[in-house]
C-alpha positions as CSV (number, residue, x, y, z in Angstrom):
1,M,70.2,89.7,111.8
2,L,68.5,86.5,111.7
3,D,68.7,86.2,108.3
4,A,68.0,82.8,108.5
5,L,64.6,83.2,110.4
6,Y,63.6,85.9,108.2
7,N,63.4,83.8,105.0
8,Y,62.4,80.3,106.1
9,N,59.4,82.6,107.6
10,R,58.6,84.4,104.6
11,L,59.3,81.1,102.4
12,C,56.5,79.2,103.3
13,G,54.0,82.1,104.3
14,I,54.0,83.1,107.7
15,W,55.7,86.5,107.4
16,P,54.2,88.5,104.4
17,E,56.2,89.0,100.9
18,Q,57.0,92.7,99.6
19,N,54.3,91.9,97.1
20,R,50.7,92.0,98.5
21,I,49.4,90.0,95.4
22,E,52.3,87.2,96.1
23,D,51.3,87.4,99.9
24,V,47.6,87.2,99.7
25,L,47.4,84.1,97.0
26,K,50.3,82.1,98.5
27,L,48.8,82.5,102.2
28,T,45.9,81.3,100.4
29,I,46.9,78.5,98.6
30,N,48.9,76.8,101.8
31,I,46.2,77.5,103.8
32,G,44.1,75.5,101.6
33,I,46.2,72.8,101.3
34,V,46.7,72.7,105.0
35,M,43.6,72.3,106.0
36,Y,42.3,69.9,103.4
37,V,45.0,67.2,104.2
38,L,44.3,67.6,107.9
39,I,41.0,67.0,107.3
40,G,41.9,63.7,105.5
41,I,44.2,62.5,108.4
42,I,41.6,62.9,110.6
43,L,38.6,61.1,108.5
44,Y,41.7,58.9,108.4
45,M,41.7,58.2,112.1
46,L,38.3,57.9,112.3
47,H,37.8,55.5,109.4
48,V,40.6,53.4,111.4
49,M,39.2,53.6,114.6
50,S,36.0,52.5,113.7
51,D,37.0,49.4,111.9
52,P,36.9,46.1,113.9
53,V,40.1,44.9,111.7
54,A,42.4,47.6,112.3
55,N,45.3,46.4,113.8
56,I,47.6,48.2,116.6
57,T,49.9,49.5,114.6
58,T,47.4,51.1,112.2
59,I,46.0,52.6,114.7
60,T,49.0,54.4,116.3
61,D,49.9,55.7,113.4
62,S,46.5,57.3,112.4
63,L,46.9,58.5,116.0
64,Y,50.2,60.3,116.5
65,S,49.5,61.5,112.5
66,A,46.5,63.3,113.5
67,Q,48.2,65.1,116.6
68,C,51.2,65.8,115.0
69,C,48.8,67.4,111.8
70,S,46.8,68.9,113.8
71,N,49.4,70.5,116.3
72,F,51.5,71.8,113.2
73,C,48.4,72.9,111.5
74,F,47.9,75.1,114.9
75,N,51.2,76.2,114.5
76,Y,50.8,77.3,111.3
77,I,47.3,79.6,111.4
78,G,48.9,80.9,114.9
79,C,52.2,82.3,113.4
80,I,50.4,83.8,110.5
81,V,47.6,85.7,112.4
82,L,50.0,86.8,114.7
83,R,52.3,87.9,112.1
84,K,52.2,91.5,112.7
85,T,52.7,90.8,116.6
86,S,55.5,88.6,116.2
87,M,57.4,90.6,113.0
88,K,57.6,94.2,116.0
89,F,58.7,91.6,118.5
90,F,61.7,90.6,116.1
91,K,61.9,94.2,115.1
92,N,62.0,95.5,118.7
93,V,64.4,92.6,119.8
94,C,67.1,93.1,116.8
95,N,67.1,97.1,117.5
96,F,70.4,97.6,119.6
97,E,70.2,101.4,118.3
98,L,69.1,103.1,121.5
99,F,71.3,100.9,124.3
100,G,74.4,99.8,121.9
101,A,75.5,96.3,120.8
102,P,77.3,94.3,122.8
103,S,80.7,93.0,121.6
104,T,79.3,89.3,121.2
105,L,76.3,90.2,118.8
106,K,77.5,89.0,115.6
107,K,79.0,85.7,117.1
108,V,75.8,84.9,118.6
109,D,73.9,86.1,115.6
110,A,76.4,83.6,113.4
111,H,75.2,81.2,116.2
112,L,71.6,81.1,115.5
113,N,71.6,81.5,112.3
114,R,73.8,78.3,112.0
115,N,71.5,76.5,114.5
116,V,68.0,77.4,112.6
117,K,69.4,76.0,109.5
118,I,70.1,72.9,111.3
119,L,67.1,72.6,112.6
120,V,64.8,73.5,109.0
121,A,66.8,70.8,107.7
122,Y,66.6,67.8,109.9
123,C,62.8,68.6,109.6
124,F,62.9,68.7,106.1
125,A,64.9,65.7,105.7
126,A,62.3,64.0,107.9
127,S,59.8,64.8,106.4
128,V,61.0,64.3,101.8
129,S,62.9,61.3,103.7
130,V,59.3,59.3,104.9
131,N,57.2,60.9,101.4
132,I,60.2,59.1,99.5
133,Y,59.8,55.8,101.7
134,Y,56.3,55.4,101.1
135,L,56.9,56.3,97.3
136,V,59.0,54.1,96.6
137,T,57.2,51.0,98.6
138,Y,53.7,52.2,97.6
139,Y,52.7,49.2,95.6
140,S,53.6,46.6,98.0
141,W,52.0,49.1,100.9
142,M,48.9,49.8,99.0
143,K,48.3,45.7,98.3
144,K,49.0,44.9,101.8
145,H,47.1,47.3,103.0
146,E,44.0,46.7,100.9
147,E,44.6,42.5,102.1
148,A,43.8,43.8,105.3
149,Y,40.6,46.2,105.0
150,E,39.6,48.2,102.2
151,I,40.3,52.2,103.2
152,H,41.5,54.4,99.8
153,H,44.3,56.5,101.1
154,C,47.4,58.2,99.6
155,S,50.3,60.7,101.5
156,Y,52.7,58.5,101.8
157,A,53.8,59.8,105.2
158,C,50.4,60.4,106.4
159,C,47.6,58.3,105.5
160,T,44.6,60.5,104.7
161,Y,40.9,59.2,103.6
162,Y,38.1,60.9,101.7
163,P,35.0,59.8,100.4
164,Y,35.5,59.0,96.5
165,N,38.5,57.1,94.9
166,Y,41.3,58.4,94.1
167,N,43.8,55.6,94.4
168,S,44.6,55.9,90.4
169,G,45.0,57.9,87.3
170,I,45.4,61.5,87.8
171,S,43.6,62.1,90.7
172,L,46.1,59.9,92.5
173,V,48.9,61.7,91.1
174,F,47.0,65.4,92.3
175,H,46.0,63.9,95.8
176,T,50.3,62.5,96.3
177,A,51.7,65.8,95.2
178,L,49.3,67.8,97.2
179,S,49.5,65.8,100.7
180,A,53.0,65.1,100.2
181,Y,53.5,69.0,100.2
182,G,51.2,70.0,102.8
183,F,53.0,67.8,105.2
184,I,56.3,68.6,104.4
185,L,55.0,72.2,104.9
186,L,53.4,71.1,108.3
187,C,56.6,69.8,109.4
188,F,58.4,72.8,108.1
189,T,56.3,75.5,109.5
190,G,56.5,72.9,113.1
191,I,59.8,73.7,113.8
192,L,59.8,77.4,112.7
193,Y,57.6,78.4,115.5
194,I,60.8,76.9,117.8
195,C,63.1,78.7,116.2
196,A,61.4,81.8,116.2
197,S,61.3,81.4,120.7
198,Y,64.8,80.1,120.9
199,C,66.3,83.5,118.5
200,G,63.6,85.7,120.4
201,I,65.0,84.4,124.3
202,E,68.7,84.3,122.5
203,Y,68.9,87.8,121.9
204,M,66.8,88.8,124.8
205,V,69.7,87.0,127.3
206,V,72.3,89.1,125.5
207,K,70.7,92.2,125.9
208,I,70.5,90.8,129.6
209,E,74.2,90.5,129.4
210,H,74.8,93.4,128.2
211,L,72.8,95.4,131.1
212,K,74.7,93.6,133.3
213,D,78.5,95.1,132.0
214,M,76.7,98.2,131.7
215,V,76.2,98.2,135.4
216,S,79.1,97.6,136.0
217,E,80.8,99.7,134.5
218,V,78.8,102.7,135.5
219,L,79.3,101.8,139.0
220,I,83.4,102.3,138.8
221,I,82.6,106.3,137.5
222,D,83.7,108.7,139.7
223,D,81.3,111.4,139.1
224,P,78.4,111.1,140.6
225,Y,75.9,112.5,138.0
226,R,77.4,110.5,135.0
227,T,76.8,107.7,137.3
228,L,73.5,108.5,138.1
229,Q,72.7,109.0,134.1
230,G,74.3,106.0,133.4
231,L,71.8,104.1,136.1
232,K,69.2,105.6,134.8
233,L,70.0,104.4,130.8
234,C,70.1,100.8,132.3
235,I,66.9,101.2,134.2
236,R,65.3,102.1,130.6
237,Y,66.4,99.4,129.4
238,H,66.2,96.6,131.6
239,I,62.1,98.0,131.3
240,H,62.9,97.5,127.5
241,I,64.3,94.0,128.1
242,I,60.7,93.4,130.6
243,S,58.5,94.5,127.5
244,L,60.0,92.4,125.2
245,A,59.7,89.2,127.3
246,D,55.3,90.8,127.1
247,E,55.9,91.1,123.3
248,L,57.1,87.4,123.2
249,N,54.5,85.9,125.2
250,E,51.9,88.0,123.3
251,C,53.4,86.1,120.2
252,Y,54.2,82.2,120.8
253,S,52.4,81.8,124.4
254,I,48.8,80.6,122.9
255,I,50.8,79.0,120.4
256,S,52.8,77.1,123.0
257,T,50.0,75.8,124.7
258,P,49.9,72.5,123.4
259,A,53.3,71.7,124.3
260,I,52.4,71.2,128.0
261,F,49.8,68.5,127.0
262,F,49.7,67.1,123.3
263,Y,53.7,66.4,123.2
264,S,53.6,63.9,126.1
265,A,50.2,62.1,124.4
266,T,52.2,62.3,120.8
267,L,55.5,61.0,122.6
268,G,53.6,58.3,124.4
269,I,51.5,56.9,121.3
270,C,54.9,56.8,119.5
271,F,56.9,55.1,121.9
272,F,53.9,52.7,122.5
273,S,53.7,52.4,118.6
274,M,57.9,51.7,118.7
275,T,57.1,48.9,121.0
276,E,55.0,47.3,119.1
277,K,56.4,47.9,115.7
278,Y,59.4,49.7,114.7
279,T,58.6,52.7,112.2
280,T,60.8,55.5,111.1
281,K,58.0,57.9,110.8
282,A,57.3,56.7,114.7
283,L,61.1,57.3,115.1
284,L,61.3,60.3,113.7
285,V,58.8,61.9,115.6
286,I,59.5,61.2,118.9
287,V,63.5,62.4,118.0
288,G,61.4,66.2,116.9
289,Y,59.1,66.3,119.8
290,I,62.0,65.5,122.3
291,L,63.9,68.5,120.7
292,A,61.4,70.5,120.3
293,A,60.2,70.2,123.7
294,F,64.0,70.5,125.3
295,I,65.0,73.5,123.5
296,L,61.3,75.6,124.9
297,G,62.4,74.0,128.2
298,V,66.0,75.4,128.1
299,C,65.5,78.7,126.4
300,G,62.6,79.2,129.4
301,Q,65.0,78.2,131.8
302,K,68.0,80.4,130.7
303,L,65.5,83.6,130.3
304,A,64.2,83.0,133.9
305,D,68.0,81.6,135.3
306,T,69.6,85.3,133.1
307,S,67.3,88.0,134.1
308,E,67.6,86.7,138.3
309,S,71.1,87.0,137.7
310,L,71.1,90.9,136.7
311,G,69.8,91.2,140.4
312,F,72.9,89.2,142.0
313,S,75.2,90.5,139.9
314,A,74.3,94.5,140.9
315,Y,74.2,93.7,144.3
316,S,77.6,92.1,144.3
317,M,79.1,95.2,143.1
318,E,80.6,97.9,145.8
319,W,77.3,99.7,145.9
320,Y,77.1,100.2,149.5
321,D,79.8,103.0,149.0
322,A,78.1,104.8,146.7
323,D,75.5,108.1,147.2
324,L,72.3,107.7,148.4
325,S,70.6,108.6,145.2
326,I,72.8,105.9,143.3
327,R,72.1,103.1,145.6
328,Q,68.3,103.5,145.0
329,Y,68.3,103.1,141.8
330,I,70.4,100.0,142.0
331,L,67.7,98.5,144.5
332,F,65.4,99.3,141.4
333,I,67.3,97.0,139.2
334,I,67.4,94.5,142.4
335,T,64.2,94.5,143.2
336,R,62.7,94.2,139.4
337,S,65.3,91.3,138.9
338,Q,63.7,89.2,141.9
339,K,61.0,87.9,139.6
340,P,62.2,86.5,136.5
341,L,60.9,87.0,133.5
342,T,59.5,83.7,131.6
343,Y,58.4,82.1,128.5
344,Q,54.5,81.5,129.8
345,A,52.8,78.3,128.0
346,G,49.6,80.4,128.0
347,S,48.2,80.2,131.9
348,F,49.2,76.7,132.6
349,G,52.8,78.1,133.1
350,A,56.2,78.9,132.3
351,F,58.7,76.7,130.6
352,S,61.5,75.4,132.4
353,L,63.9,72.1,132.3
354,P,61.1,71.0,135.3
355,V,58.5,71.3,132.9
356,F,60.6,69.7,129.9
357,M,61.0,66.6,132.4
358,N,57.4,66.8,133.3
359,I,56.7,66.1,129.7
360,I,59.1,63.3,129.0
361,R,57.6,61.4,132.3
362,G,53.7,62.0,130.3
363,A,55.0,60.5,127.6
364,Y,56.1,57.6,129.7
365,T,53.0,57.5,131.8
366,Y,50.7,57.6,128.3
367,M,53.0,54.4,127.0
368,T,52.7,52.6,129.8
369,M,48.9,52.8,130.3
370,Q,48.3,52.0,126.3
371,S,50.4,48.7,127.3
372,N,48.4,48.1,129.9
373,M,45.0,48.5,128.4
374,K,46.2,46.2,125.2
């Protein structure tokens, strides 16, 4: 189950390989490249901000590039640090042996694998296409850039700055390959944590829907003893689902926190950049960030609504005709369902559709604020 997610996470080193030496080597190389590229991007942003002749397009490009790469780097390092916790969560959420598998499981798994491939393909294609564009137009772009102000840079998608000359010979080839790989890796891993959250929540929703079916089937059994045993199993299933929500937040709550603040800022800067001058890179960033915020908002809302609907579903059944002990167990399920399960963004609240709208409103506020300050 979730083969696409597992394969992509192992490919970029977020989840460990079978070979311990290969895993450590891949992690060391990837983290070293990512940190080196991130330092160059931040130094470039500081260099541009301190240059009196830098134009507004270059400033905004350096700002949202630094924000994007910082966010992606935070996600990448966070996912690696929490790799054991996340693998434990997915092992538990994909386990259907104890309470049985719903009839829709295979269909949902195929649907999730397809969507993960689409999301990863978009991020990979976007990062590669931006790098290819700057590769093709490199010399004319470099000449025009140096005429405006002298900043040595490569990294076609995200400009970098280092305190030494690397714009010719083997040094240029090395830095170009290094920065292109680092940028593609960051974009690739940036969407994987979104995919992981999406898949984990969808599987939890499948379990909740399965639990609702189990409760309805138990209540139509004529034998009170079998009904009571079935309800006990349902309560254990409900406790299992609640524990999965806690594991989900333990894995991705902290990593998701920047979405509340930095998504609005990044989108606002990109919108402002587009009003000044159209760039494909800004457009791709806007589409990617809005899509990520929308997925987080929809998944959080779906988890809360589905978990809360369990209580309504139990209440709508003919529980009042059952024995007192059975009614007590139904009451336990209804009472616990009144507190919906949530996907937390740290200590700053839970993801939902209103939160998604707040992110978009925040982006518009940032854009208008920059326009007024221009």
